[in-house]
C-alpha positions as CSV (number, residue, x, y, z in Angstrom):
1,D,141.6,154.4,119.2
2,G,143.3,154.0,122.6
3,G,144.5,150.4,121.8
4,S,146.3,151.4,118.6
5,A,147.8,154.5,120.3
6,S,149.2,152.4,123.1
7,G,150.4,149.8,120.6
8,G,152.0,152.4,118.3
9,G,153.6,154.1,121.3
10,R,155.3,150.9,122.7
11,W,158.7,152.0,121.3
12,Y,158.8,155.3,123.1
13,T,156.8,154.6,126.3
14,G,159.5,152.1,127.5
15,M,160.4,148.5,126.7
16,S,159.1,145.5,128.6
17,S,161.5,143.6,130.8
18,D,161.4,140.6,128.3
19,N,162.3,142.9,125.4
20,I,165.2,144.4,127.5
21,K,166.5,140.8,128.2
22,G,166.3,140.0,124.5
23,L,168.1,143.2,123.6
24,V,170.9,142.6,126.1
25,L,171.2,138.9,124.9
26,A,171.3,140.0,121.3
27,I,174.1,142.6,121.8
28,S,176.1,140.1,123.9
29,S,175.6,137.6,121.1
30,S,177.1,139.9,118.6
31,L,180.1,140.7,120.8
32,F,180.9,137.0,121.4
33,I,180.4,136.0,117.7
34,G,182.4,139.0,116.4
35,A,185.3,138.2,118.8
36,S,185.1,134.4,118.0
37,F,186.0,135.0,114.3
38,I,189.3,136.6,115.4
39,I,190.1,134.1,118.2
40,K,189.4,131.1,115.9
41,K,191.5,132.7,113.1
42,K,194.4,133.2,115.6
43,G,194.0,129.5,116.6
44,L,194.0,128.4,112.9
45,K,197.2,130.3,112.2
46,K,198.9,129.0,115.4
47,A,197.9,125.4,114.5
48,A,199.2,125.7,110.9
49,S,202.5,127.3,112.1
50,S,203.2,124.8,114.9
51,S,204.2,121.2,114.4
52,G,203.8,121.6,110.6
53,G,200.0,121.1,110.7
54,V,198.0,121.0,107.5
55,R,195.9,124.1,107.1
56,A,192.1,123.9,107.4
57,G,191.8,125.6,104.0
58,V,193.4,122.6,102.3
59,G,191.6,119.9,104.3
60,G,193.6,119.7,107.5
61,Y,192.1,119.3,111.0
62,S,195.2,120.1,113.1
63,Y,193.3,123.1,114.6
64,L,191.3,120.6,116.6
65,Y,194.4,120.1,118.8
66,E,194.8,123.9,119.3
67,P,193.3,125.2,122.6
68,L,193.0,128.8,121.2
69,W,190.7,127.5,118.4
70,W,188.5,125.8,121.0
71,V,188.3,129.1,123.0
72,G,187.1,130.7,119.8
73,M,184.6,127.9,119.2
74,I,183.2,128.1,122.7
75,T,183.0,131.9,122.4
76,M,180.9,131.4,119.2
77,V,178.7,128.8,120.8
78,V,178.0,131.1,123.7
79,G,177.1,133.9,121.2
80,E,174.8,131.6,119.2
81,V,173.1,130.3,122.4
82,A,172.6,134.0,123.5
83,N,171.1,134.7,120.1
84,F,168.9,131.7,120.3
85,V,167.6,132.6,123.8
86,A,167.1,136.3,122.7
87,Y,164.5,135.2,120.1
88,A,162.5,133.5,123.0
89,F,162.3,136.9,124.8
90,A,162.1,139.6,122.1
91,P,160.6,139.9,118.6
92,A,162.8,139.3,115.7
93,I,162.6,142.9,114.6
94,L,164.6,143.8,117.8
95,V,167.1,140.9,117.7
96,T,168.0,140.3,114.1
97,P,169.5,143.8,113.2
98,L,171.9,143.5,116.2
99,G,173.6,140.6,114.5
100,A,175.2,143.2,112.2
101,L,177.3,144.4,115.1
102,S,179.4,141.3,114.8
103,I,180.6,142.5,111.4
104,I,182.0,145.7,112.8
105,I,183.5,144.0,115.8
106,S,185.3,141.3,113.8
107,A,186.6,143.8,111.2
108,V,188.0,146.1,113.8
109,L,189.5,143.3,115.9
110,A,191.1,141.8,112.7
111,H,192.6,145.2,112.0
112,V,193.9,145.6,115.5
113,M,194.8,142.0,116.5
114,L,195.6,140.3,113.3
115,R,197.1,143.3,111.5
116,E,194.8,142.7,108.5
117,K,194.4,145.8,106.3
118,L,191.0,147.5,106.3
119,H,190.9,150.5,104.0
120,I,188.7,153.4,104.9
121,F,186.4,152.4,102.0
122,G,186.4,148.9,103.4
123,I,184.9,150.4,106.6
124,L,182.3,152.2,104.4
125,G,181.5,148.8,103.0
126,C,180.9,147.4,106.5
127,V,178.7,150.4,107.2
128,L,176.7,149.8,104.0
129,C,176.2,146.1,104.9
130,V,174.9,147.1,108.3
131,V,172.6,149.9,106.9
132,G,171.2,147.5,104.2
133,S,170.6,144.7,106.7
134,T,169.0,147.1,109.2
135,T,166.7,148.5,106.4
136,I,165.5,145.0,105.6
137,V,164.9,144.0,109.1
138,L,163.1,147.2,110.2
139,H,160.6,146.8,107.3
140,A,160.2,143.1,107.8
141,P,156.8,141.9,109.0
142,Q,156.0,140.6,112.5
143,E,156.4,136.9,113.0
144,R,153.2,134.9,113.1
145,Q,152.0,133.4,116.3
146,I,152.6,129.6,116.5
147,E,150.8,127.4,119.0
148,S,152.4,124.0,118.3
149,V,155.5,122.5,116.7
150,T,153.2,120.5,114.5
151,E,152.0,123.8,113.0
152,V,155.6,124.7,112.1
153,W,156.1,121.2,110.6
154,G,153.0,121.8,108.5
155,L,154.6,125.1,107.1
156,A,157.9,123.4,106.6
157,T,156.4,120.5,104.5
158,E,154.3,122.7,102.2
159,P,155.4,122.4,98.5
160,A,156.9,125.8,98.2
161,F,159.3,125.4,101.1
162,M,160.1,121.8,100.1
163,C,161.1,123.1,96.7
164,Y,163.4,125.7,98.4
165,V,165.0,122.9,100.5
166,G,165.5,120.8,97.3
167,V,167.1,123.7,95.4
168,V,169.4,124.5,98.4
169,L,170.5,120.8,98.8
170,A,171.2,120.6,95.0
171,I,173.3,123.8,95.0
172,V,175.2,122.7,98.2
173,A,176.0,119.3,96.6
174,L,177.2,121.1,93.4
175,L,179.4,123.5,95.4
176,V,180.9,120.7,97.7
177,F,181.6,118.1,95.0
178,K,182.3,120.3,91.9
179,F,183.4,123.8,92.9
180,V,185.2,123.4,96.2
181,P,188.0,121.2,94.7
182,L,188.4,123.6,91.8
183,Y,187.8,127.1,93.2
184,G,187.7,126.7,97.0
185,Q,191.1,128.3,97.5
186,T,190.6,131.2,95.1
187,H,186.9,132.2,95.4
188,V,185.5,133.2,98.8
189,M,181.9,132.7,97.6
190,V,182.4,128.9,97.4
191,Y,182.9,128.2,101.1
192,I,180.6,131.0,102.2
193,G,177.9,129.9,99.8
194,V,177.8,126.4,101.4
195,C,177.7,128.0,104.9
196,S,175.0,130.5,104.0
197,L,172.7,128.1,102.1
198,V,172.9,125.5,104.9
199,G,172.5,128.3,107.4
200,S,169.1,129.4,106.0
201,I,167.7,125.9,106.6
202,S,169.4,125.9,110.0
203,V,167.7,129.1,111.2
204,M,164.2,127.8,110.1
205,S,164.9,124.7,112.2
206,V,166.3,126.7,115.1
207,K,163.1,128.8,115.1
208,A,161.0,125.7,115.2
209,L,163.1,124.3,118.0
210,G,162.9,127.6,119.9
211,I,159.2,127.7,119.6
212,A,158.9,124.1,120.8
213,L,161.1,124.8,123.9
214,K,159.3,128.0,124.7
215,L,155.9,126.3,124.5
216,T,157.3,123.4,126.6
217,F,158.6,125.7,129.3
218,S,155.2,127.5,129.2
219,G,153.5,124.2,130.2
220,T,152.6,122.7,126.8
221,N,155.1,119.8,126.3
222,Q,156.3,119.7,122.7
223,L,159.0,117.1,123.4
224,I,156.5,114.3,122.9
225,Y,156.2,115.2,119.2
226,P,158.7,113.5,116.8
227,Q,158.8,116.7,114.8
228,T,160.7,118.4,117.6
229,W,163.4,115.8,117.4
230,A,163.5,115.9,113.6
231,F,164.1,119.7,113.7
232,S,166.8,119.0,116.3
233,M,168.6,116.6,114.0
234,V,168.5,119.1,111.1
235,V,170.0,121.8,113.4
236,I,172.9,119.6,114.5
237,S,173.6,118.5,110.9
238,C,173.5,122.1,109.6
239,I,175.7,123.5,112.3
240,I,178.4,120.8,111.8
241,T,178.4,121.6,108.0
242,Q,178.6,125.3,108.6
243,M,181.4,125.0,111.2
244,N,183.5,122.9,108.8
245,Y,183.2,125.2,105.8
246,L,183.4,128.4,107.8
247,N,186.8,127.2,109.2
248,K,188.0,126.7,105.6
249,A,186.9,130.2,104.6
250,L,188.5,131.8,107.7
251,D,191.8,130.0,107.1
252,T,191.9,130.9,103.4
253,F,190.7,134.4,103.2
254,N,190.9,137.8,104.9
255,T,188.6,137.9,108.0
256,A,187.4,141.4,107.3
257,V,186.0,140.1,104.0
258,V,184.7,136.7,105.2
259,S,182.7,138.1,108.1
260,P,180.5,140.6,106.1
261,I,180.0,138.4,103.1
262,Y,178.9,135.5,105.3
263,Y,176.6,137.8,107.3
264,T,175.2,139.3,104.1
265,M,174.5,136.0,102.3
266,F,173.3,134.3,105.5
267,T,170.9,137.2,106.3
268,S,169.5,137.4,102.7
269,L,169.0,133.7,102.3
270,T,167.4,133.4,105.8
271,I,165.0,136.2,104.9
272,L,164.2,134.4,101.6
273,A,163.6,131.1,103.5
274,S,161.4,132.8,106.0
275,V,159.4,134.6,103.3
276,I,158.7,131.2,101.6
277,M,158.1,129.2,104.8
278,F,156.2,131.7,106.9
279,K,154.7,133.6,103.9
280,D,155.9,136.9,105.3
281,W,155.3,139.0,102.2
282,D,151.6,138.0,102.2
283,R,151.1,140.4,105.1
284,Q,153.0,143.3,103.5
285,N,152.3,146.0,101.0
286,P,154.4,146.7,97.9
287,T,156.2,149.7,99.5
288,Q,157.5,147.6,102.3
289,I,158.7,144.9,99.9
290,V,160.4,147.5,97.7
291,T,162.1,149.0,100.7
292,E,163.5,145.6,101.7
293,M,164.8,145.1,98.1
294,C,166.6,148.4,98.4
295,G,168.2,147.1,101.6
296,V,169.4,144.1,99.7
297,V,171.0,146.3,97.0
298,T,172.7,148.4,99.8
299,I,174.2,145.1,101.2
300,F,175.5,144.1,97.8
301,S,177.1,147.6,97.4
302,G,178.8,147.2,100.7
303,T,180.1,143.7,99.8
304,F,181.4,145.0,96.5
305,L,183.3,147.8,98.3
306,L,184.8,145.3,100.7
307,H,186.0,143.1,97.9
308,K,187.6,145.9,95.9
309,T,189.2,147.7,98.8
310,K,190.4,144.9,101.1
311,D,194.1,145.2,100.1
312,M,194.2,149.0,99.4
313,A,197.2,150.7,100.9
314,D,196.5,154.3,99.9
315,G,194.0,156.6,98.3
316,T,195.7,156.5,94.9
317,T,194.7,152.9,94.5
318,F,191.1,153.9,95.1
319,F,191.2,156.4,92.2
320,L,192.6,153.7,89.9
321,F,189.7,151.5,91.1
322,L,187.2,154.3,90.3
323,R,188.7,154.6,86.8
324,W,188.4,150.8,86.4
């Protein structure tokens, strides 16, 4: 079958110009986002040390007057915009795995610029996070073809996804009002949990908005539909929430730990949200699904290593950790 041969050979017969654009944008996005973690953290530290500002981790907003933090924020926005545009050019299977590069970039820069310790097994943890995430994405199904933003709205308002949104909002409310005051300063998963849960809803809305804009630029105006503006409002609300709690996490905990855990949880929850909303697993066989689950376990293994080795100074500590 000539059609299937040419389709199967698209990876080794050369990439289309659109795919190359998407690839370059995705790599650029990871570079900007990875660097932004470090620039923002330097800004947060500078804001806290100068003029006796209250740290973001304990509810302060003095960092808003620090130019370096804004440089980091602009860098992150540029990275997110590049990532958003990348999805308009290339399939998710090309774009999503490259987000893992931001983990390595932020961890290495934290080690070099912030003098934060990253043990050799912490590096292994980073690698495991990347390998696990890549495994999930490489075995993920192709995105379905969407012809209108109203079609996306139909998927988003189906009972299964509405239940997911309800559970997410309930957990976020519990974390914000119950756990943040009690455990925010001691447990990294509290702040990151809020960011990741809200982020999974954000990505679904970003996808919807991206589809709407792409169709609009192609000649089919989607801006006339109220659903497009509803998705826009969800995106804005989610991004503001994510920004606030990510700042608290960065100011309170080690960057080399925050970055991979945030990426891991954010990626896992986004895949879960996509599976529910777009019914991805309906188009997959059990082997593909099991392989994806193995990828999740690999990510958790990497996260565990990062937690246990972030403050290790020598190999002796590792052997004590093994005995533990």
